[in-house]
C-alpha positions, 0 to 999 in steps of 0.5 A: 260320488256325484250330487250338489249341495245348495244353501240359501240364506240362513233359516228362518227364510221363505218356504220352498218345496225343496226344504227337508220336511222336518218331524214332530221332534225337531229342534231349532234355535230360538227365533226371537229377534232379541236373541240374534247376533247379526243374522245368526238365529238364537246365537245369544243363547250360547254365545256366553260360553264362546270363551269356554268353548274356544279354550276347550278346543285349544286344550284338545289340540295340545297334542299336536305339539310345539309346532301348532300356535294357538291364539284366541281373540274375541271372535276366533280361534286362530291356529297356525304352524310355524314359520309359515303363518300365512300359508298354514293358517286355520281360523275357526270363526264363531 
């Protein structure tokens, strides 16, 4: 397989001829400035559910057994396999 992927600054950015042409039923997060979290457009509309979302993933990953440690803090769901915490660490940031 060959090809490439080019990502630019988060939308809404400047229009480009390379942009994917959206149809009439396209959904986007709100562009209201009050709903941004840093550069994440519309993030405040769902961020109130972050803890529940992370806990749901933690519950789903319980089948992995005792070899997986799950920690949740304000911004991350952190997973690691004992005892190699640094080399086997997976972090999902939200």
